[in-house]
N, C-alpha and C positions, 0 to 999 in steps of 0.2 A: 800747461800749468798754470795755475791762478796764482796771482801776486801773495795772496795771503799764505799760499804754501811755501811760496819762495822766501818770504819774511820767518815763517817758522824754522826752515832751514838754516837759515844765516843766523838767527838768534841761537837755536842748537849749537851750532858750529862755534858760535862766539862764546857761547857760555862754558862749552867744553874746552876752549883754550884759556878760560879764566879771564875773560875782558871784564873790564868795570863796567858796570850797568851805564855810566853815563856815555861811555863810548857805543855801547850796544844800541842807547836809544838814538844817540846822533847816526849812526849808520842806518837803523829802519828809519829814522826820517829822512835821510839822504834817498832811500830807496824810493818813497814816494815820489821824489822829483824825478828820478831816473824813469820810473815807471811811466810817468806823465810825457816825458820828453825823448825818449828813445825807444824806438821800435823793438820788437821780440828779435826780428831779423838783425837789425844793428847790434843788438847786443850780442847775440850768437857771433857773430862775426867777428866781433871784437874778441870775444873767448877763445875761437877758432883760431885767431891770427896770432895770437900769444904776445902782443902788444903788451899787455897788462903785466908780462912777467920782466919788463925793462925796470 
């Protein structure tokens, strides 16, 4: 999946939950950093591990 598709999904989800635009912008900006520093495999393993639920 390409990063722009992921950004779109995140924006749509945040808008659906009525997040303020400044928060949406901050998250989208942080995604650029994460895409540049974390591999797809690492992100997948983090999600599957459930550690993010803590």
